[in-house]
C-alpha positions in Angstrom: 12.5 -4.9 -13.1 16.1 -4.5 -11.9 17.1 -6.5 -8.9 18.1 -4.4 -5.8 21.8 -5.2 -6.0 22.1 -4.3 -9.7 20.0 -1.2 -9.0 22.5 -0.2 -6.3 25.6 -0.9 -8.2 24.3 1.0 -11.3 23.5 4.0 -9.1 27.1 3.9 -7.7 28.5 3.8 -11.2 26.2 6.7 -12.2 27.6 8.8 -9.3 31.2 7.9 -10.2 30.7 8.9 -13.9 28.3 11.8 -13.7 28.9 14.6 -11.2 25.3 15.7 -11.5 24.5 12.7 -9.2 25.9 11.7 -5.8 25.3 9.6 -2.7 25.7 10.3 1.0 26.7 7.7 3.6 24.7 8.0 6.8 24.7 5.8 9.9 22.0 5.1 12.4 21.7 2.5 15.2 24.7 0.5 13.9 23.4 0.4 10.3 25.0 2.1 7.2 22.8 3.7 4.6 23.5 5.2 1.2 21.1 7.9 0.0 21.2 8.7 -3.8 20.4 12.2 -5.1 21.1 14.7 -7.8 22.7 18.1 -7.7 21.6 20.1 -10.7 20.6 17.6 -13.3 18.9 18.4 -16.6 15.9 16.5 -18.1 18.3 14.9 -20.6 20.6 13.6 -17.8 17.6 11.8 -16.3 15.9 10.5 -19.4 18.5 10.5 -22.2 21.7 9.8 -20.3 24.7 9.4 -22.6 25.5 6.0 -21.0 22.7 3.5 -22.1 23.4 1.5 -19.0 21.8 4.4 -17.0 18.2 3.7 -17.9 15.4 6.1 -16.8 14.2 3.4 -14.3 17.6 3.7 -12.5 18.4 7.4 -12.9 15.0 8.7 -12.0 15.2 6.9 -8.7 18.2 9.1 -7.6 15.8 11.3 -5.8 16.3 10.1 -2.2 16.2 6.3 -2.6 18.0 4.8 0.4 19.8 1.4 0.6 20.8 -0.4 3.7 24.4 -1.3 2.9 25.5 -2.6 6.2 26.1 -5.8 4.3 27.6 -4.5 1.1 27.2 -7.8 -0.6 23.4 -7.6 -0.1 22.2 -3.9 -0.4 18.5 -3.5 0.3 16.1 -0.7 -0.6 14.7 0.5 2.7 13.2 3.8 1.6 11.8 4.6 -1.9 10.4 8.0 -2.7 8.5 8.3 -5.9 10.8 8.9 -8.9 11.9 12.3 -10.1 9.2 13.9 -12.2 9.1 17.1 -14.2 6.9 20.1 -15.1 4.5 19.4 -17.9 6.3 21.9 -20.1 9.5 19.8 -20.0 10.5 16.9 -22.1 9.3 15.2 -25.2 6.8 12.6 -24.0 3.6 12.2 -26.1 1.5 10.7 -23.4 -1.4 9.7 -25.6 0.8 8.3 -28.4 2.7 6.2 -25.8 -0.4 4.7 -24.3 -0.8 6.9 -21.2 -4.1 8.2 -20.0 -4.7 11.0 -17.5 -6.5 9.2 -14.6 -6.6 12.0 -12.1 -4.6 14.7 -10.3 -3.7 15.6 -6.8 -3.0 18.9 -5.0 0.7 19.8 -5.1 1.6 20.9 -1.5 4.3 23.4 -0.8 6.4 21.7 1.8 9.2 19.0 2.1 9.2 15.4 1.0 9.4 13.0 3.9 9.6 9.2 3.5 9.5 6.3 5.9 12.1 3.6 6.5 12.2 0.6 8.9 14.9 0.1 11.5 14.2 -3.3 13.0 10.6 -2.9 14.1 10.8 0.9 14.5 9.4 3.2 11.8 11.6 6.2 11.1 11.5 9.2 8.8 13.9 10.8 6.4 13.9 13.8 4.1 15.0 13.6 0.5 18.6 13.8 1.4 19.1 12.9 5.1 17.9 10.9 8.0 19.0 13.7 10.3 17.6 16.8 8.7 15.5 19.4 10.6 12.5 18.3 8.6 12.9 14.6 9.3 13.4 15.3 13.0 10.3 17.5 13.2 8.2 15.0 11.3 9.4 12.2 13.6 8.5 14.2 16.7 5.1 15.1 15.3 4.3 11.4 14.4 5.6 10.1 17.8 3.4 12.5 19.7 0.2 11.8 17.8 -3.0 11.1 19.8 -3.3 7.3 19.3 -7.0 7.4 19.4 -7.6 10.4 17.1 -5.0 9.2 14.6 -5.6 5.4 14.9 -6.4 4.8 11.2 -3.5 7.0 10.1 -1.0 5.2 12.4 -2.3 1.7 11.4 -2.1 2.6 7.7 1.5 3.7 8.0 2.5 0.7 10.1 0.7 -1.8 7.8 2.3 -0.2 4.7 5.9 -0.1 6.1 5.7 -3.5 7.6 4.6 -4.8 4.2 7.8 -3.7 2.5 6.6 -0.3 1.3 7.6 3.3 1.7 5.0 5.9 2.7 5.8 9.3 1.2 4.4 12.4 2.8 4.5 16.2 2.4 5.7 17.9 5.6 4.1 21.3 6.0 4.6 23.5 9.1 4.7 27.2 10.0 8.5 27.0 10.4 8.9 25.1 7.1 7.5 27.7 4.8 8.6 27.6 1.2 6.1 30.1 -0.4 2.6 29.1 1.0 1.9 29.3 4.7 0.5 26.4 6.6 -0.7 27.2 10.2 -0.3 23.7 11.7 2.4 21.1 11.4 1.2 18.0 9.5 2.3 15.0 7.5 0.0 14.5 4.5 0.2 11.1 2.7 1.2 11.6 -1.0 1.6 8.0 -2.1 2.9 4.6 -1.2 5.8 3.0 -3.1 6.6 -0.8 -3.2 10.3 -1.0 -2.2 11.0 -4.0 -4.3 9.7 -2.8 -7.7 8.9 0.9 -7.4 5.1 0.5 -8.1 3.3 3.7 -6.9 0.0 3.5 -5.2 -2.1 6.7 -5.0 -5.2 7.3 -2.9 -7.9 6.0 -5.3 -6.2 2.7 -6.1 -4.6 2.0 -2.8 -5.6 -1.5 -1.8 -3.1 -2.3 0.9 -5.7 -2.8 3.5 -9.1 -1.1 3.4 -9.5 -1.7 7.1 -6.8 0.8 7.8 -7.7 3.3 5.1 -7.1 6.8 6.3 -8.5 10.2 5.3 -5.1 11.9 5.7 -4.2 11.7 2.1 -3.5 14.6 -0.2 -6.7 15.7 -2.0 -7.2 13.7 -5.2 -9.3 15.0 -8.1 -11.2 13.2 -10.9 -10.5 14.4 -14.4 -13.3 16.9 -15.3 -15.2 16.7 -18.6 -13.1 19.4 -20.2 -10.6 19.4 -23.1 -7.0 19.1 -21.9 -6.3 22.7 -23.0 -9.3 24.0 -21.0 -8.2 22.1 -17.9 -4.7 23.6 -18.2 -6.0 27.1 -18.7 -8.2 26.8 -15.6 -5.4 25.5 -13.5 -3.0 28.3 -14.7 -5.6 30.9 -13.6 -6.0 29.5 -10.0 -4.7 31.3 -7.0 -4.0 30.3 -3.4 -2.3 27.1 -4.1 0.8 25.8 -6.0 -0.9 23.6 -8.6 -1.3 19.9 -9.1 0.4 16.7 -9.9 -1.1 14.9 -12.9 -1.1 11.1 -12.8 -0.9 9.2 -16.1 -1.3 5.5 -16.3 -0.5 3.0 -19.1 -2.8 0.0 -18.8 -0.6 -2.1 -21.1 2.6 -1.7 -19.2 1.0 -0.9 -15.8 3.4 2.0 -15.5 2.6 5.3 -13.9 4.0 8.7 -14.7 3.6 12.0 -12.9 4.0 15.6 -14.1 3.7 18.9 -12.3 1.4 21.7 -13.3 1.9 25.0 -11.5 -0.3 28.0 -11.7 1.0 31.4 -12.6 0.0 33.0 -9.3 2.4 30.7 -7.4 5.2 31.1 -9.9 5.0 34.9 -9.5 5.2 34.5 -5.7 8.2 32.1 -6.1 10.5 35.0 -6.9 9.8 34.9 -10.7 9.0 38.6 -11.0 12.4 39.7 -12.3 13.2 40.6 -15.9 14.5 37.5 -17.5 15.7 39.1 -20.8 19.3 38.1 -20.1 21.0 34.7 -20.0 22.6 35.8 -16.7 19.2 36.2 -15.0 18.0 32.8 -16.4 21.2 31.2 -15.0 20.5 32.6 -11.6 17.1 31.0 -11.7 18.7 27.7 -12.8 21.1 27.8 -9.9 18.2 28.6 -7.5 16.3 25.6 -9.1 13.4 27.9 -10.3 13.8 27.2 -14.1 10.7 25.0 -14.0 8.7 27.9 -12.8 10.0 30.0 -15.6 8.8 27.4 -18.1 5.3 27.6 -16.6 5.3 31.4 -17.0 6.6 31.5 -20.5 4.9 28.4 -21.8 3.8 30.0 -25.1 7.3 31.4 -25.9 9.1 28.5 -27.6 12.3 30.5 -28.2 12.5 31.3 -24.5 11.9 27.7 -23.6 14.6 26.5 -25.9 17.0 29.1 -24.4 16.3 27.7 -20.9 17.1 24.2 -22.1 20.3 25.3 -23.8 21.5 27.2 -20.6 20.6 24.3 -18.4 22.6 21.9 -20.5 25.5 24.3 -20.3 25.4 25.3 -16.7 24.0 22.3 -14.7 26.9 19.9 -15.4 29.4 22.6 -14.5 27.7 23.4 -11.2 27.5 19.7 -10.3 31.1 19.1 -11.2 32.3 22.1 -9.2 30.4 21.0 -6.1 31.8 17.5 -6.5 35.3 18.9 -6.8 34.9 20.9 -3.5 33.4 17.9 -1.7 36.1 15.5 -3.0 38.8 17.9 -1.7 37.2 17.9 1.7 36.9 14.2 1.8 40.5 13.7 0.8 41.8 16.2 3.3 39.5 16.2 6.3 42.0 14.2 8.3 44.4 17.2 8.4 44.5 19.7 11.3 42.8 23.0 10.7 46.0 24.9 9.9 47.3 22.3 7.4 43.9 22.1 5.8 43.6 25.8 5.4 47.1 26.1 3.9 46.2 23.4 1.3 42.8 24.9 0.6 44.4 28.3 0.0 47.0 27.0 -2.4 44.4 24.9 -4.3 41.3 27.2 -4.1 42.4 30.8 -3.4 39.2 32.2 -5.0 36.9 29.5 -3.6 38.7 28.8 -0.3 35.8 29.8 1.8 33.6 27.0 0.3 36.0 24.2 1.3 36.7 25.7 4.6 33.0 25.8 5.4 32.9 22.1 4.7 35.8 21.5 7.1 34.1 23.6 9.8 30.8 21.9 9.4 29.2 25.1 8.1 26.8 25.6 5.2 28.9 26.1 2.1 26.0 28.1 0.5 26.9 27.1 -3.0 24.0 28.8 -4.6 24.8 32.3 -3.4 28.5 31.8 -4.2 27.9 30.6 -7.7 25.4 33.4 -8.5 27.7 36.0 -7.2 30.7 34.6 -9.1 28.9 33.1 -12.1 31.0 34.5 -14.9 34.4 34.0 -13.0 33.6 30.3 -12.3 31.6 29.1 -15.3 32.1 31.7 -18.0 29.8 34.4 -19.5 26.3 32.9 -20.2 25.7 35.7 -22.7 28.2 33.9 -25.0 26.4 30.5 -24.8 
């Protein structure tokens, strides 16, 4: 297990060396936080990084992990979402060969990840990338206005977990936070609890924090049915009305847990995967929109197509991340300028992309995805030649 200072310093080095990863500095109540995340990063960037110092333990945590760096000599993990995990079609892990057993699976909700952090004695909430996002503010308001009697066990469970040095991870679903599926009422549903110090993940069936405060407000967890694995997958692929499931694999020898996503084809079709993907250009648009994992689920039996997705991801993702980092570095280096001077410099440096860096200066959404899709060939080259 990596100590927290080494973990932090390695993530900083990762962000400095690989533009697919970044951190944001945010402040709250006199404290300074660094939140680590990824832009567009491939499976290999997470699990087979070219720098051996960037082990999966470290890189996979760059999915919203937050450090209190008010004292830079003593960075502390204060919020720890579960590590990045992938679709079951991705990667090269032979679970059975490596000692992992499928121990259960949970509903995959279609909302936003929300995680706790502790500010003094106050429990607060963050999204994957911010302590001030619309989702974190809405979740905070919902939690603070709960009926203390009706939600006593829920509140006690959250308090007991957070005060014990753990992060409670939730899915925030609400009518005004619709991704694909509609949820009529706003709600925080507990996904898991992660120990801040070592990253151990506790899911509903094995959660032994304090049975006195056990709460029913967990995501639905399912036992593994007495079916072959192929039959189980076939049944899930045919389901409708939900997104799918998250499979939990456990290695009894290493006491390590892995999660993988399994989506059904009905959801993938709804998730804007109805277009004709017979060109590299269309696949690249899906990669930019972060839908390539849904493509994998739809074309699971077409190995040539799956190989092409991987090839295009490895070509495009590093370029997209590098370009975003370039724009944001320009803004950071020049944000002290007055608007006219900034605009002149932006125009001379980025005539074609000037609007992106100007939006950063004006505090507007740079809308990278639409810009990159519209100008894919001009910025990154022709994907048909990859």
